[in-house]
N, C-alpha and C positions, 0 to 999 in steps of 0.2 A: 406469518413471516413471508417476506418476499425474497426472491433470489436476487443476487447482486453480482456485478462483474468487478474483478480486481485486475488492474493492469500495472505492470512494473516494466519500466524501460530505461535504458541508459540515456543520460542527458549530457553528452560530451561538450556542449556549448557552455556548461557551467563548471567544467573541470573534470579531471580524471576520476573515474568511478562514481560520479554523481548519478543518482537514480531518481526518476519521477514515479510517483505512485498515485493511482487513482482508484476510487471506489465509486461505482455508479449503480444506483438502484432506482426503483419507481418513485422514491421519496425525494431524491436529490443526489448530489455528488459531493465528494470530498477529495482533496488532493494534498500531496506533500512532496517536497523535494528533500532528499537526504544527501548531504555532503559528508561522506564517511571520514572518520579519523583513523586512528591506529587500530581500533577494534570495530570493524564493520559489522553491521547487523544482517542476519539472513532476511530475505524477502518475507518469509512467513512471520518473523518477529515484528517486522514493520507493519505487516497486515494486522496483527493483534492491536498494536497501538493506534493505527489509523481507524480500525473498525470501532474501537472504544469511543473515540472522539466523534466519529460519524454517527453512531447510535445516539450519543448525547445531543448532538446538534440537530439531527433529522428526526429524532423521536421515533425511530424505527428499530426493528430487530432483524434486518436482512442478514442473510448468511451466504458465504461464497459457496457456489455449487461444487467446484473442485478447482482451486487456483492452479494455474500453470506457471509456477514460479520456482526459483532456485531454493533449495532447502539448506544450503550452506552459505556461510558468510563470504562475501566477496572482498578480496584484498585489493 
């Protein structure tokens, strides 16, 4: 298993509370943009979804070292 980097950042050009997420590892990169509705997801929940898709597409099992993200949903 290789280490990976998880990035979460605001994307104000796409609307209020929009967030861009990226996973980068030695095998490749995956990204997503989340436009939250009435029940926003915590960054760590988005990491779970993005990581599952990343593993399927990249055929790797990389793991985050220690993500520096919010643990609570953002309204």
